[in-house]
C-alpha positions in Angstrom: 0.0 -0.3 -0.4 1.5 3.3 -0.8 0.8 6.3 1.7 2.0 9.8 2.7 2.6 10.5 6.4 3.4 13.7 8.1 4.3 14.8 11.3 5.2 17.6 13.6 7.8 17.1 15.8 7.7 16.9 20.0 9.7 20.1 21.4 11.9 19.2 24.3 13.5 22.0 25.4 12.5 23.5 28.6 11.5 27.2 27.4 9.3 25.7 25.1 5.6 23.7 25.1 5.4 20.4 23.8 3.3 19.9 21.1 1.7 16.7 20.4 2.6 14.5 17.2 -0.1 14.5 14.3 0.3 11.8 11.7 -2.3 11.9 8.3 -2.5 9.4 6.1 -3.4 9.6 2.9 -4.6 6.4 0.9 -4.2 6.0 -2.8 -7.7 6.2 -4.9 -9.3 2.7 -5.6 -8.4 3.0 -9.7 -4.9 2.8 -8.8 -3.2 -0.5 -10.1 -1.1 -1.8 -7.9 2.1 -3.8 -9.6 5.1 -5.5 -7.9 8.2 -3.9 -7.4 9.8 -6.7 -9.2 7.6 -8.4 -12.1 9.0 -11.8 -12.8 8.9 -13.0 -16.3 6.4 -15.7 -17.1 7.7 -19.2 -16.8 6.9 -21.8 -19.5 5.8 -25.1 -17.7 5.4 -28.6 -19.7 2.6 -30.0 -20.5 0.5 -31.7 -17.7 1.4 -29.2 -15.1 -2.4 -28.0 -15.7 -2.2 -27.2 -19.1 -2.9 -29.2 -22.0 -2.2 -29.5 -25.6 0.7 -28.0 -27.5 0.4 -24.2 -26.9 2.2 -22.3 -24.1 1.4 -22.7 -20.5 2.6 -19.7 -18.5 2.5 -18.9 -14.7 2.8 -15.2 -13.4 0.8 -12.5 -11.5 -2.2 -10.2 -12.4 -0.5 -6.8 -13.3 -3.7 -5.1 -14.7 -7.1 -6.0 -15.2 -8.3 -4.5 -18.5 -12.0 -5.6 -18.6 -13.8 -8.7 -17.7 -12.7 -10.9 -19.8 -9.0 -9.7 -20.2 -5.9 -9.0 -18.1 -2.5 -8.9 -18.1 0.2 -11.3 -16.7 3.0 -9.7 -15.9 2.8 -7.5 -18.7 1.3 -10.0 -21.4 -2.2 -9.3 -22.5 -4.4 -12.6 -22.1 -8.3 -12.7 -23.2 -10.3 -15.1 -21.7 -10.9 -17.8 -24.6 -14.7 -18.6 -25.4 -15.7 -15.3 -23.0 -17.5 -12.3 -24.1 -18.0 -9.3 -21.5 -18.9 -5.5 -22.0 -15.9 -3.6 -23.1 -15.0 0.0 -21.9 -18.0 2.2 -22.5 -20.4 -0.5 -23.0 -23.3 -0.9 -19.8 -22.2 -3.2 -17.2 -18.4 -2.7 -18.0 -17.5 -1.9 -14.5 -19.6 -4.4 -13.0 -17.8 -6.8 -15.2 -14.0 -5.6 -14.5 -15.1 -4.7 -10.5 -16.3 -9.0 -10.6 -12.9 -10.0 -12.0 -11.0 -7.9 -9.8 -13.1 -9.4 -6.8 -11.9 -13.0 -7.9 -8.6 -12.4 -9.0 -7.2 -9.5 -7.6 -4.2 -7.6 -8.8 -1.1 -9.3 -7.9 -3.1 -12.8 -7.6 -0.6 -15.9 -8.9 -2.1 -17.2 -12.4 -1.6 -20.1 -14.4 -2.3 -19.5 -18.7 -3.3 -22.4 -20.9 -3.2 -20.8 -24.0 -5.8 -22.0 -26.6 -4.3 -24.7 -29.2 -6.7 -23.2 -32.0 -5.9 -19.3 -31.0 -2.3 -19.4 -30.9 -1.1 -16.1 -31.5 -4.3 -14.1 -30.7 -5.7 -10.7 -32.1 -4.5 -7.2 -31.0 -1.1 -8.7 -29.6 -2.9 -10.9 -26.6 -2.9 -14.2 -26.0 -5.9 -16.3 -25.5 -6.7 -19.0 -23.2 -8.0 -20.4 -20.0 -7.0 -18.4 -17.1 -6.6 -20.3 -13.5 -6.6 -18.0 -10.5 -7.4 -18.9 -6.8 -8.4 -22.6 -7.1 -10.9 -21.3 -10.4 -11.0 -21.6 -13.8 -12.0 -18.0 -14.4 -13.5 -18.7 -18.0 -16.2 -21.5 -16.5 -16.6 -18.9 -13.5 -17.3 -15.8 -15.8 -19.4 -17.9 -18.3 -21.5 -19.5 -15.3 -22.3 -16.2 -14.0 -23.3 -14.6 -16.7 
């Protein structure tokens, strides 16, 4: 958590009054994205460690929540396979993004199983199934609607 503190020091000389210490904490706005100080690059795992098929399997940390079906993992944009939620500016965008932030907050460890039939993705995004906090996020979003 980032915060600022200010203090008024206590004076200890005989001819001056002691003043109480005052500390003010300032919390960052709720929209601030907290990114780990040291971002660990995604690690590639062999098939069989939670992923299937021949495409990439990466593990990393959520560094940004773009919307309800796209996150960044260690700076790499990941789109949820077979899931479509409202985009920025659309009705319910904020609700979809907030729900994603609730079930897989910034800094969470995730496993991404790239979709074998959509390698490369579009707009520079990887497309896959994302696992976070013992949940298949793709299935979770589809069940919730």
